[in-house]
PDB file of N, CA, C and O in Angstrom:
ATOM      1  N   MET A   1     -55.245  88.685  40.989  1.00  0.00           N
ATOM      2  CA  MET A   1     -54.306  87.852  40.942  1.00  0.00           C
ATOM      3  C   MET A   1     -54.736  86.997  39.782  1.00  0.00           C
ATOM      4  O   MET A   1     -53.802  86.699  39.038  1.00  0.00           O
ATOM      5  N   ASN A   2     -56.075  86.464  39.395  1.00  0.00           N
ATOM      6  CA  ASN A   2     -56.215  85.917  38.208  1.00  0.00           C
ATOM      7  C   ASN A   2     -55.802  86.488  36.872  1.00  0.00           C
ATOM      8  O   ASN A   2     -55.446  85.776  35.933  1.00  0.00           O
ATOM      9  N   GLN A   3     -55.872  87.916  36.828  1.00  0.00           N
ATOM     10  CA  GLN A   3     -55.279  88.652  35.772  1.00  0.00           C
ATOM     11  C   GLN A   3     -53.660  88.086  35.465  1.00  0.00           C
ATOM     12  O   GLN A   3     -53.356  87.430  34.468  1.00  0.00           O
ATOM     13  N   ILE A   4     -52.823  88.449  36.425  1.00  0.00           N
ATOM     14  CA  ILE A   4     -51.764  87.928  36.503  1.00  0.00           C
ATOM     15  C   ILE A   4     -51.318  86.691  35.998  1.00  0.00           C
ATOM     16  O   ILE A   4     -50.475  86.634  35.103  1.00  0.00           O
ATOM     17  N   ILE A   5     -51.745  85.856  36.432  1.00  0.00           N
ATOM     18  CA  ILE A   5     -51.853  84.264  35.934  1.00  0.00           C
ATOM     19  C   ILE A   5     -52.310  84.349  34.363  1.00  0.00           C
ATOM     20  O   ILE A   5     -51.791  83.468  33.679  1.00  0.00           O
ATOM     21  N   ASN A   6     -52.924  84.978  33.868  1.00  0.00           N
ATOM     22  CA  ASN A   6     -53.529  84.884  32.385  1.00  0.00           C
ATOM     23  C   ASN A   6     -52.636  85.373  31.744  1.00  0.00           C
ATOM     24  O   ASN A   6     -52.084  84.746  30.839  1.00  0.00           O
ATOM     25  N   MET A   7     -52.341  86.470  32.046  1.00  0.00           N
ATOM     26  CA  MET A   7     -51.056  87.224  31.191  1.00  0.00           C
ATOM     27  C   MET A   7     -49.786  86.509  31.161  1.00  0.00           C
ATOM     28  O   MET A   7     -48.949  86.502  30.258  1.00  0.00           O
ATOM     29  N   ILE A   8     -49.766  85.867  32.361  1.00  0.00           N
ATOM     30  CA  ILE A   8     -48.399  84.760  31.970  1.00  0.00           C
ATOM     31  C   ILE A   8     -48.808  83.559  31.120  1.00  0.00           C
ATOM     32  O   ILE A   8     -48.250  83.398  30.034  1.00  0.00           O
ATOM     33  N   ILE A   9     -49.575  82.861  31.463  1.00  0.00           N
ATOM     34  CA  ILE A   9     -49.985  81.989  30.538  1.00  0.00           C
ATOM     35  C   ILE A   9     -49.951  82.357  29.150  1.00  0.00           C
ATOM     36  O   ILE A   9     -49.565  81.650  28.219  1.00  0.00           O
ATOM     37  N   ARG A  10     -50.438  83.653  29.097  1.00  0.00           N
ATOM     38  CA  ARG A  10     -50.674  84.041  27.367  1.00  0.00           C
ATOM     39  C   ARG A  10     -49.046  84.002  26.981  1.00  0.00           C
ATOM     40  O   ARG A  10     -48.570  83.171  26.208  1.00  0.00           O
ATOM     41  N   GLN A  11     -48.409  84.866  27.538  1.00  0.00           N
ATOM     42  CA  GLN A  11     -46.888  85.180  26.968  1.00  0.00           C
ATOM     43  C   GLN A  11     -46.322  83.595  26.914  1.00  0.00           C
ATOM     44  O   GLN A  11     -45.561  83.433  25.960  1.00  0.00           O
ATOM     45  N   VAL A  12     -46.492  82.610  27.585  1.00  0.00           N
ATOM     46  CA  VAL A  12     -45.857  81.488  27.675  1.00  0.00           C
ATOM     47  C   VAL A  12     -46.575  80.573  26.222  1.00  0.00           C
ATOM     48  O   VAL A  12     -45.988  79.803  25.463  1.00  0.00           O
ATOM     49  N   MET A  13     -47.968  80.987  26.211  1.00  0.00           N
ATOM     50  CA  MET A  13     -48.431  80.254  25.149  1.00  0.00           C
ATOM     51  C   MET A  13     -48.002  80.914  23.843  1.00  0.00           C
ATOM     52  O   MET A  13     -47.817  80.112  22.928  1.00  0.00           O
ATOM     53  N   ASN A  14     -47.791  82.286  23.536  1.00  0.00           N
ATOM     54  CA  ASN A  14     -47.249  82.706  22.491  1.00  0.00           C
ATOM     55  C   ASN A  14     -45.880  82.522  22.276  1.00  0.00           C
ATOM     56  O   ASN A  14     -45.566  82.577  21.087  1.00  0.00           O
ATOM     57  N   GLN A  15     -44.935  82.311  23.099  1.00  0.00           N
ATOM     58  CA  GLN A  15     -43.493  81.792  22.872  1.00  0.00           C
ATOM     59  C   GLN A  15     -43.545  80.531  22.632  1.00  0.00           C
ATOM     60  O   GLN A  15     -42.458  80.184  22.171  1.00  0.00           O
ATOM     61  N   LEU A  16     -44.606  79.263  22.750  1.00  0.00           N
ATOM     62  CA  LEU A  16     -44.726  78.017  22.597  1.00  0.00           C
ATOM     63  C   LEU A  16     -45.037  77.786  21.031  1.00  0.00           C
ATOM     64  O   LEU A  16     -44.571  76.906  20.307  1.00  0.00           O
ATOM     65  N   ILE A  17     -46.056  78.933  20.664  1.00  0.00           N
ATOM     66  CA  ILE A  17     -46.742  78.593  19.637  1.00  0.00           C
ATOM     67  C   ILE A  17     -45.567  79.036  18.441  1.00  0.00           C
ATOM     68  O   ILE A  17     -45.449  78.419  17.382  1.00  0.00           O
ATOM     69  N   ARG A  18     -44.668  80.314  18.857  1.00  0.00           N
ATOM     70  CA  ARG A  18     -43.698  81.136  17.455  1.00  0.00           C
ATOM     71  C   ARG A  18     -42.486  79.930  17.801  1.00  0.00           C
ATOM     72  O   ARG A  18     -41.625  80.031  16.927  1.00  0.00           O
ATOM     73  N   ARG A  19     -42.218  79.082  18.556  1.00  0.00           N
ATOM     74  CA  ARG A  19     -41.209  78.137  18.407  1.00  0.00           C
ATOM     75  C   ARG A  19     -41.667  76.707  17.601  1.00  0.00           C
ATOM     76  O   ARG A  19     -41.069  76.092  16.718  1.00  0.00           O
ATOM     77  N   GLY A  20     -42.824  76.460  18.190  1.00  0.00           N
ATOM     78  CA  GLY A  20     -43.403  75.533  17.152  1.00  0.00           C
ATOM     79  C   GLY A  20     -43.581  76.032  15.524  1.00  0.00           C
ATOM     80  O   GLY A  20     -43.573  75.158  14.658  1.00  0.00           O
ATOM     81  N   ILE A  21     -43.688  76.974  15.272  1.00  0.00           N
ATOM     82  CA  ILE A  21     -44.225  77.678  13.873  1.00  0.00           C
ATOM     83  C   ILE A  21     -42.425  77.560  13.212  1.00  0.00           C
ATOM     84  O   ILE A  21     -42.277  76.887  12.192  1.00  0.00           O
ATOM     85  N   SER A  22     -41.449  78.082  13.705  1.00  0.00           N
ATOM     86  CA  SER A  22     -40.102  78.203  13.542  1.00  0.00           C
ATOM     87  C   SER A  22     -39.490  76.703  13.315  1.00  0.00           C
ATOM     88  O   SER A  22     -38.619  76.422  12.492  1.00  0.00           O
ATOM     89  N   ALA A  23     -40.152  75.766  14.251  1.00  0.00           N
ATOM     90  CA  ALA A  23     -39.688  74.419  13.974  1.00  0.00           C
ATOM     91  C   ALA A  23     -40.494  73.755  12.867  1.00  0.00           C
ATOM     92  O   ALA A  23     -39.915  72.937  12.152  1.00  0.00           O
ATOM     93  N   GLY A  24     -41.629  74.002  12.687  1.00  0.00           N
ATOM     94  CA  GLY A  24     -42.207  73.571  11.425  1.00  0.00           C
ATOM     95  C   GLY A  24     -41.876  74.078  10.039  1.00  0.00           C
ATOM     96  O   GLY A  24     -42.029  73.403   9.020  1.00  0.00           O
ATOM     97  N   ILE A  25     -41.360  75.452  10.076  1.00  0.00           N
ATOM     98  CA  ILE A  25     -40.577  75.809   8.757  1.00  0.00           C
ATOM     99  C   ILE A  25     -39.179  75.467   8.416  1.00  0.00           C
ATOM    100  O   ILE A  25     -38.626  75.522   7.317  1.00  0.00           O
ATOM    101  N   ASN A  26     -38.651  75.056   9.718  1.00  0.00           N
ATOM    102  CA  ASN A  26     -37.768  74.688   9.300  1.00  0.00           C
ATOM    103  C   ASN A  26     -37.386  72.989   9.278  1.00  0.00           C
ATOM    104  O   ASN A  26     -36.312  72.408   9.126  1.00  0.00           O
ATOM    105  N   GLN A  27     -38.360  72.642   9.435  1.00  0.00           N
ATOM    106  CA  GLN A  27     -38.480  71.046   9.011  1.00  0.00           C
ATOM    107  C   GLN A  27     -39.124  70.644   7.561  1.00  0.00           C
ATOM    108  O   GLN A  27     -38.927  69.600   6.941  1.00  0.00           O
ATOM    109  N   ALA A  28     -40.128  71.994   7.106  1.00  0.00           N
ATOM    110  CA  ALA A  28     -40.151  71.786   5.660  1.00  0.00           C
ATOM    111  C   ALA A  28     -39.145  71.960   4.835  1.00  0.00           C
ATOM    112  O   ALA A  28     -38.941  71.238   3.859  1.00  0.00           O
ATOM    113  N   GLY A  29     -38.406  72.987   5.185  1.00  0.00           N
ATOM    114  CA  GLY A  29     -36.993  73.333   4.885  1.00  0.00           C
ATOM    115  C   GLY A  29     -36.227  72.416   4.823  1.00  0.00           C
ATOM    116  O   GLY A  29     -35.503  72.700   3.868  1.00  0.00           O
ATOM    117  N   LYS A  30     -35.887  71.413   5.260  1.00  0.00           N
ATOM    118  CA  LYS A  30     -35.471  70.237   5.217  1.00  0.00           C
ATOM    119  C   LYS A  30     -35.185  69.397   4.313  1.00  0.00           C
ATOM    120  O   LYS A  30     -34.168  69.004   3.742  1.00  0.00           O
ATOM    121  N   MET A  31     -36.977  69.065   4.274  1.00  0.00           N
ATOM    122  CA  MET A  31     -37.554  68.284   3.454  1.00  0.00           C
ATOM    123  C   MET A  31     -37.194  68.002   2.110  1.00  0.00           C
ATOM    124  O   MET A  31     -37.126  66.899   1.567  1.00  0.00           O
ATOM    125  N   GLY A  32     -36.900  69.492   1.487  1.00  0.00           N
ATOM    126  CA  GLY A  32     -36.406  69.424   0.035  1.00  0.00           C
ATOM    127  C   GLY A  32     -35.028  68.723  -0.118  1.00  0.00           C
ATOM    128  O   GLY A  32     -34.595  68.045  -1.050  1.00  0.00           O
ATOM    129  N   LYS A  33     -34.474  69.073   1.041  1.00  0.00           N
ATOM    130  CA  LYS A  33     -32.772  68.724   0.496  1.00  0.00           C
ATOM    131  C   LYS A  33     -32.406  67.094   0.802  1.00  0.00           C
ATOM    132  O   LYS A  33     -31.335  66.511   0.631  1.00  0.00           O
ATOM    133  N   ARG A  34     -33.789  66.541   1.355  1.00  0.00           N
ATOM    134  CA  ARG A  34     -33.496  65.230   1.667  1.00  0.00           C
ATOM    135  C   ARG A  34     -33.385  64.038   0.833  1.00  0.00           C
ATOM    136  O   ARG A  34     -32.681  63.037   0.958  1.00  0.00           O
ATOM    137  N   GLY A  35     -34.622  64.526  -0.435  1.00  0.00           N
ATOM    138  CA  GLY A  35     -34.635  63.673  -1.627  1.00  0.00           C
ATOM    139  C   GLY A  35     -33.368  63.798  -2.429  1.00  0.00           C
ATOM    140  O   GLY A  35     -33.402  63.007  -3.371  1.00  0.00           O
ATOM    141  N   LYS A  36     -32.401  64.422  -2.397  1.00  0.00           N
ATOM    142  CA  LYS A  36     -31.204  64.591  -3.100  1.00  0.00           C
ATOM    143  C   LYS A  36     -30.083  63.914  -2.963  1.00  0.00           C
ATOM    144  O   LYS A  36     -29.478  63.941  -1.891  1.00  0.00           O
ATOM    145  N   GLN A  37     -29.561  63.082  -4.211  1.00  0.00           N
ATOM    146  CA  GLN A  37     -28.282  62.186  -3.713  1.00  0.00           C
ATOM    147  C   GLN A  37     -27.138  62.890  -4.548  1.00  0.00           C
ATOM    148  O   GLN A  37     -27.390  63.683  -5.455  1.00  0.00           O
ATOM    149  N   PRO A  38     -26.000  62.571  -4.206  1.00  0.00           N
ATOM    150  CA  PRO A  38     -25.096  63.179  -5.072  1.00  0.00           C
ATOM    151  C   PRO A  38     -25.191  62.258  -6.598  1.00  0.00           C
ATOM    152  O   PRO A  38     -25.573  61.093  -6.708  1.00  0.00           O
ATOM    153  N   PRO A  39     -24.762  63.092  -7.597  1.00  0.00           N
ATOM    154  CA  PRO A  39     -24.400  62.293  -9.051  1.00  0.00           C
ATOM    155  C   PRO A  39     -23.574  61.248  -8.751  1.00  0.00           C
ATOM    156  O   PRO A  39     -22.575  61.299  -8.034  1.00  0.00           O
ATOM    157  N   MET A  40     -24.082  60.165  -9.401  1.00  0.00           N
ATOM    158  CA  MET A  40     -22.797  59.040  -9.452  1.00  0.00           C
ATOM    159  C   MET A  40     -21.594  59.413 -11.005  1.00  0.00           C
ATOM    160  O   MET A  40     -21.901  59.971 -12.059  1.00  0.00           O
ATOM    161  N   GLY A  41     -20.539  58.979 -10.676  1.00  0.00           N
ATOM    162  CA  GLY A  41     -19.580  59.383 -11.488  1.00  0.00           C
ATOM    163  C   GLY A  41     -19.483  58.275 -12.059  1.00  0.00           C
ATOM    164  O   GLY A  41     -19.782  57.179 -11.584  1.00  0.00           O
ATOM    165  N   GLU A  42     -18.829  58.639 -13.678  1.00  0.00           N
ATOM    166  CA  GLU A  42     -18.118  57.540 -14.418  1.00  0.00           C
ATOM    167  C   GLU A  42     -16.957  56.747 -14.249  1.00  0.00           C
ATOM    168  O   GLU A  42     -15.949  57.213 -13.716  1.00  0.00           O
ATOM    169  N   ILE A  43     -17.030  55.534 -14.681  1.00  0.00           N
ATOM    170  CA  ILE A  43     -15.962  54.782 -14.450  1.00  0.00           C
ATOM    171  C   ILE A  43     -15.193  54.361 -16.031  1.00  0.00           C
ATOM    172  O   ILE A  43     -15.687  53.917 -17.068  1.00  0.00           O
ATOM    173  N   ASP A  44     -13.863  54.707 -15.680  1.00  0.00           N
ATOM    174  CA  ASP A  44     -13.332  54.311 -16.852  1.00  0.00           C
ATOM    175  C   ASP A  44     -13.027  52.857 -17.403  1.00  0.00           C
ATOM    176  O   ASP A  44     -13.728  51.949 -16.957  1.00  0.00           O
ATOM    177  N   ASP A  45     -12.136  52.580 -18.245  1.00  0.00           N
ATOM    178  CA  ASP A  45     -12.044  50.829 -18.530  1.00  0.00           C
ATOM    179  C   ASP A  45     -11.106  50.176 -17.368  1.00  0.00           C
ATOM    180  O   ASP A  45     -11.149  48.965 -17.153  1.00  0.00           O
ATOM    181  N   TYR A  46     -10.321  50.983 -16.690  1.00  0.00           N
ATOM    182  CA  TYR A  46      -9.749  50.182 -15.551  1.00  0.00           C
ATOM    183  C   TYR A  46     -10.478  50.054 -14.138  1.00  0.00           C
ATOM    184  O   TYR A  46      -9.984  49.460 -13.179  1.00  0.00           O
ATOM    185  N   GLY A  47     -11.925  50.796 -14.136  1.00  0.00           N
ATOM    186  CA  GLY A  47     -12.461  50.944 -12.852  1.00  0.00           C
ATOM    187  C   GLY A  47     -12.022  51.783 -12.153  1.00  0.00           C
ATOM    188  O   GLY A  47     -12.263  51.528 -10.973  1.00  0.00           O
ATOM    189  N   ASN A  48     -11.459  52.720 -12.303  1.00  0.00           N
ATOM    190  CA  ASN A  48     -11.626  54.158 -11.687  1.00  0.00           C
ATOM    191  C   ASN A  48     -12.155  55.078 -12.268  1.00  0.00           C
ATOM    192  O   ASN A  48     -12.393  55.244 -13.464  1.00  0.00           O
ATOM    193  N   PRO A  49     -12.449  56.035 -10.901  1.00  0.00           N
ATOM    194  CA  PRO A  49     -13.572  57.037 -11.202  1.00  0.00           C
ATOM    195  C   PRO A  49     -13.279  58.020 -12.008  1.00  0.00           C
ATOM    196  O   PRO A  49     -12.171  58.515 -11.806  1.00  0.00           O
ATOM    197  N   VAL A  50     -14.039  58.574 -13.047  1.00  0.00           N
ATOM    198  CA  VAL A  50     -13.569  59.596 -13.526  1.00  0.00           C
ATOM    199  C   VAL A  50     -14.271  60.908 -13.098  1.00  0.00           C
ATOM    200  O   VAL A  50     -15.487  61.069 -12.995  1.00  0.00           O
ATOM    201  N   GLN A  51     -13.249  61.860 -12.856  1.00  0.00           N
ATOM    202  CA  GLN A  51     -13.994  63.077 -12.789  1.00  0.00           C
ATOM    203  C   GLN A  51     -13.902  64.192 -13.691  1.00  0.00           C
ATOM    204  O   GLN A  51     -13.013  65.035 -13.572  1.00  0.00           O
ATOM    205  N   GLY A  52     -14.771  64.235 -14.576  1.00  0.00           N
ATOM    206  CA  GLY A  52     -14.329  65.363 -15.322  1.00  0.00           C
ATOM    207  C   GLY A  52     -15.504  66.617 -15.319  1.00  0.00           C
ATOM    208  O   GLY A  52     -16.576  66.294 -14.807  1.00  0.00           O
ATOM    209  N   GLN A  53     -15.431  67.583 -15.682  1.00  0.00           N
ATOM    210  CA  GLN A  53     -16.214  68.861 -15.582  1.00  0.00           C
ATOM    211  C   GLN A  53     -16.973  68.931 -16.784  1.00  0.00           C
ATOM    212  O   GLN A  53     -16.185  69.004 -17.727  1.00  0.00           O
ATOM    213  N   GLN A  54     -17.968  68.939 -17.104  1.00  0.00           N
ATOM    214  CA  GLN A  54     -18.904  69.258 -18.439  1.00  0.00           C
ATOM    215  C   GLN A  54     -19.335  70.398 -18.577  1.00  0.00           C
ATOM    216  O   GLN A  54     -19.778  70.932 -17.560  1.00  0.00           O
ATOM    217  N   GLN A  55     -19.357  71.038 -19.647  1.00  0.00           N
ATOM    218  CA  GLN A  55     -19.589  72.078 -19.953  1.00  0.00           C
ATOM    219  C   GLN A  55     -21.404  72.411 -20.146  1.00  0.00           C
ATOM    220  O   GLN A  55     -22.282  71.756 -20.708  1.00  0.00           O
ATOM    221  N   LEU A  56     -21.432  73.538 -19.505  1.00  0.00           N
ATOM    222  CA  LEU A  56     -22.934  73.638 -19.891  1.00  0.00           C
ATOM    223  C   LEU A  56     -23.218  74.269 -20.525  1.00  0.00           C
ATOM    224  O   LEU A  56     -22.366  75.083 -20.881  1.00  0.00           O
ATOM    225  N   THR A  57     -24.578  74.362 -21.117  1.00  0.00           N
ATOM    226  CA  THR A  57     -25.110  75.224 -22.484  1.00  0.00           C
ATOM    227  C   THR A  57     -25.486  76.120 -21.933  1.00  0.00           C
ATOM    228  O   THR A  57     -25.652  75.914 -20.731  1.00  0.00           O
ATOM    229  N   PRO A  58     -25.826  77.558 -22.442  1.00  0.00           N
ATOM    230  CA  PRO A  58     -26.216  78.503 -21.893  1.00  0.00           C
ATOM    231  C   PRO A  58     -27.652  78.392 -21.579  1.00  0.00           C
ATOM    232  O   PRO A  58     -28.002  79.324 -20.855  1.00  0.00           O
ATOM    233  N   GLU A  59     -28.554  77.619 -21.856  1.00  0.00           N
ATOM    234  CA  GLU A  59     -29.701  77.188 -21.711  1.00  0.00           C
ATOM    235  C   GLU A  59     -29.672  76.851 -19.937  1.00  0.00           C
ATOM    236  O   GLU A  59     -30.399  77.303 -19.052  1.00  0.00           O
ATOM    237  N   GLU A  60     -28.540  75.891 -19.863  1.00  0.00           N
ATOM    238  CA  GLU A  60     -28.658  75.332 -18.419  1.00  0.00           C
ATOM    239  C   GLU A  60     -28.175  76.169 -18.024  1.00  0.00           C
ATOM    240  O   GLU A  60     -28.704  76.152 -16.913  1.00  0.00           O
ATOM    241  N   ARG A  61     -27.382  77.182 -17.997  1.00  0.00           N
ATOM    242  CA  ARG A  61     -26.326  77.945 -17.037  1.00  0.00           C
ATOM    243  C   ARG A  61     -27.911  79.142 -16.513  1.00  0.00           C
ATOM    244  O   ARG A  61     -28.183  79.576 -15.394  1.00  0.00           O
ATOM    245  N   GLN A  62     -28.517  79.313 -17.603  1.00  0.00           N
ATOM    246  CA  GLN A  62     -29.879  80.467 -17.406  1.00  0.00           C
ATOM    247  C   GLN A  62     -30.878  79.686 -16.197  1.00  0.00           C
ATOM    248  O   GLN A  62     -31.472  80.197 -15.248  1.00  0.00           O
ATOM    249  N   GLN A  63     -30.806  78.286 -16.628  1.00  0.00           N
ATOM    250  CA  GLN A  63     -31.777  77.561 -15.591  1.00  0.00           C
ATOM    251  C   GLN A  63     -31.312  77.476 -14.408  1.00  0.00           C
ATOM    252  O   GLN A  63     -32.114  77.711 -13.504  1.00  0.00           O
ATOM    253  N   ARG A  64     -30.206  77.198 -14.117  1.00  0.00           N
ATOM    254  CA  ARG A  64     -29.560  77.232 -12.719  1.00  0.00           C
ATOM    255  C   ARG A  64     -29.678  78.360 -12.378  1.00  0.00           C
ATOM    256  O   ARG A  64     -30.123  78.271 -11.233  1.00  0.00           O
ATOM    257  N   ARG A  65     -29.555  79.535 -12.655  1.00  0.00           N
ATOM    258  CA  ARG A  65     -29.259  80.728 -12.100  1.00  0.00           C
ATOM    259  C   ARG A  65     -30.746  81.397 -12.041  1.00  0.00           C
ATOM    260  O   ARG A  65     -30.937  82.411 -11.370  1.00  0.00           O
ATOM    261  N   ALA A  66     -31.612  80.873 -12.661  1.00  0.00           N
ATOM    262  CA  ALA A  66     -33.036  81.423 -12.279  1.00  0.00           C
ATOM    263  C   ALA A  66     -33.358  80.701 -11.027  1.00  0.00           C
ATOM    264  O   ALA A  66     -33.839  81.313 -10.074  1.00  0.00           O
ATOM    265  N   MET A  67     -32.977  78.687 -10.952  1.00  0.00           N
ATOM    266  CA  MET A  67     -33.019  78.136  -9.634  1.00  0.00           C
ATOM    267  C   MET A  67     -32.636  78.770  -8.360  1.00  0.00           C
ATOM    268  O   MET A  67     -33.261  78.690  -7.302  1.00  0.00           O
ATOM    269  N   ARG A  68     -31.424  79.477  -8.603  1.00  0.00           N
ATOM    270  CA  ARG A  68     -30.554  79.845  -7.440  1.00  0.00           C
ATOM    271  C   ARG A  68     -31.505  81.496  -7.037  1.00  0.00           C
ATOM    272  O   ARG A  68     -31.431  81.936  -5.890  1.00  0.00           O
ATOM    273  N   GLU A  69     -32.216  82.140  -7.964  1.00  0.00           N
ATOM    274  CA  GLU A  69     -32.654  83.575  -7.403  1.00  0.00           C
ATOM    275  C   GLU A  69     -34.013  82.712  -6.906  1.00  0.00           C
ATOM    276  O   GLU A  69     -34.423  83.146  -5.829  1.00  0.00           O
ATOM    277  N   GLU A  70     -34.576  81.918  -7.282  1.00  0.00           N
ATOM    278  CA  GLU A  70     -35.810  81.610  -6.804  1.00  0.00           C
ATOM    279  C   GLU A  70     -35.630  81.042  -5.244  1.00  0.00           C
ATOM    280  O   GLU A  70     -36.541  81.252  -4.443  1.00  0.00           O
ATOM    281  N   ARG A  71     -34.597  80.416  -4.891  1.00  0.00           N
ATOM    282  CA  ARG A  71     -34.326  79.654  -3.666  1.00  0.00           C
ATOM    283  C   ARG A  71     -34.067  80.990  -3.069  1.00  0.00           C
ATOM    284  O   ARG A  71     -34.804  81.128  -2.092  1.00  0.00           O
ATOM    285  N   ARG A  72     -33.281  82.072  -3.276  1.00  0.00           N
ATOM    286  CA  ARG A  72     -32.890  83.180  -2.446  1.00  0.00           C
ATOM    287  C   ARG A  72     -34.485  84.004  -2.008  1.00  0.00           C
ATOM    288  O   ARG A  72     -34.917  84.275  -0.887  1.00  0.00           O
ATOM    289  N   ARG A  73     -35.061  84.234  -3.285  1.00  0.00           N
ATOM    290  CA  ARG A  73     -36.528  84.542  -3.077  1.00  0.00           C
ATOM    291  C   ARG A  73     -37.112  83.716  -1.688  1.00  0.00           C
ATOM    292  O   ARG A  73     -37.136  84.173  -0.545  1.00  0.00           O
ATOM    293  N   HIS A  74     -37.473  82.661  -2.038  1.00  0.00           N
ATOM    294  CA  HIS A  74     -37.813  81.816  -1.252  1.00  0.00           C
ATOM    295  C   HIS A  74     -37.522  81.388   0.501  1.00  0.00           C
ATOM    296  O   HIS A  74     -38.152  80.929   1.454  1.00  0.00           O
ATOM    297  N   LYS A  75     -36.277  81.831   0.204  1.00  0.00           N
ATOM    298  CA  LYS A  75     -35.745  82.132   1.758  1.00  0.00           C
ATOM    299  C   LYS A  75     -35.623  83.242   2.380  1.00  0.00           C
ATOM    300  O   LYS A  75     -35.461  83.246   3.600  1.00  0.00           O
ATOM    301  N   GLN A  76     -35.681  84.409   1.638  1.00  0.00           N
ATOM    302  CA  GLN A  76     -36.449  85.934   2.096  1.00  0.00           C
ATOM    303  C   GLN A  76     -37.939  85.755   2.656  1.00  0.00           C
ATOM    304  O   GLN A  76     -38.566  86.337   3.541  1.00  0.00           O
ATOM    305  N   ALA A  77     -38.250  84.699   1.767  1.00  0.00           N
ATOM    306  CA  ALA A  77     -39.752  85.069   2.044  1.00  0.00           C
ATOM    307  C   ALA A  77     -40.005  83.973   3.739  1.00  0.00           C
ATOM    308  O   ALA A  77     -40.869  84.372   4.519  1.00  0.00           O
ATOM    309  N   MET A  78     -39.528  83.221   3.953  1.00  0.00           N
ATOM    310  CA  MET A  78     -39.332  82.430   5.101  1.00  0.00           C
ATOM    311  C   MET A  78     -39.133  83.128   5.962  1.00  0.00           C
ATOM    312  O   MET A  78     -39.896  83.393   6.891  1.00  0.00           O
ATOM    313  N   GLN A  79     -37.558  83.712   5.674  1.00  0.00           N
ATOM    314  CA  GLN A  79     -37.246  84.978   7.153  1.00  0.00           C
ATOM    315  C   GLN A  79     -38.527  86.023   7.481  1.00  0.00           C
ATOM    316  O   GLN A  79     -38.915  86.407   8.584  1.00  0.00           O
ATOM    317  N   ALA A  80     -39.024  86.338   6.204  1.00  0.00           N
ATOM    318  CA  ALA A  80     -40.273  87.693   6.637  1.00  0.00           C
ATOM    319  C   ALA A  80     -41.406  86.888   7.166  1.00  0.00           C
ATOM    320  O   ALA A  80     -42.181  87.444   7.944  1.00  0.00           O
ATOM    321  N   THR A  81     -41.582  85.724   6.857  1.00  0.00           N
ATOM    322  CA  THR A  81     -42.772  85.031   7.844  1.00  0.00           C
ATOM    323  C   THR A  81     -42.313  85.278   9.078  1.00  0.00           C
ATOM    324  O   THR A  81     -42.639  86.170   9.862  1.00  0.00           O
ATOM    325  N   ARG A  82     -41.438  84.313   9.197  1.00  0.00           N
ATOM    326  CA  ARG A  82     -40.660  84.249  11.085  1.00  0.00           C
ATOM    327  C   ARG A  82     -40.564  85.531  11.805  1.00  0.00           C
ATOM    328  O   ARG A  82     -40.598  85.574  13.035  1.00  0.00           O
ATOM    329  N   LYS A  83     -40.418  86.823  10.885  1.00  0.00           N
ATOM    330  CA  LYS A  83     -40.486  87.819  11.508  1.00  0.00           C
ATOM    331  C   LYS A  83     -41.728  88.200  11.937  1.00  0.00           C
ATOM    332  O   LYS A  83     -41.853  88.643  13.079  1.00  0.00           O
ATOM    333  N   MET A  84     -43.064  88.057  10.892  1.00  0.00           N
ATOM    334  CA  MET A  84     -44.009  88.416  11.124  1.00  0.00           C
ATOM    335  C   MET A  84     -45.140  87.744  12.067  1.00  0.00           C
ATOM    336  O   MET A  84     -46.269  88.166  12.317  1.00  0.00           O
ATOM    337  N   SER A  85     -44.341  86.298  12.616  1.00  0.00           N
ATOM    338  CA  SER A  85     -44.757  85.795  13.462  1.00  0.00           C
ATOM    339  C   SER A  85     -44.694  86.024  14.565  1.00  0.00           C
ATOM    340  O   SER A  85     -45.443  85.458  15.361  1.00  0.00           O
ATOM    341  N   LYS A  86     -43.791  86.915  14.943  1.00  0.00           N
ATOM    342  CA  LYS A  86     -43.420  87.003  16.289  1.00  0.00           C
ATOM    343  C   LYS A  86     -44.035  88.180  16.896  1.00  0.00           C
ATOM    344  O   LYS A  86     -43.707  89.230  16.344  1.00  0.00           O
ATOM    345  N   PHE A  87     -44.754  88.279  17.778  1.00  0.00           N
ATOM    346  CA  PHE A  87     -45.579  89.121  18.373  1.00  0.00           C
ATOM    347  C   PHE A  87     -45.059  90.107  19.418  1.00  0.00           C
ATOM    348  O   PHE A  87     -45.835  90.889  19.968  1.00  0.00           O
TER     349      PHE A  87
END
């Protein structure tokens, strides 16, 4: 009887630990998004907002592409961590 209770307690604890790890990873991922604010637009002479597309230099394009690739790799690593934490 004692072995059965220990087995059930162990399974419940594993599930709680797994959920806690997933919740912590999700919160850590949200922290980076929290500080970002949309850029302020320019205002013309009459006080109207101006929405213009700015041309990017090749260096800026390359930097943005590198950032996207790094985010993708980070996301894949987090998914792999979640898979490995499941028992």
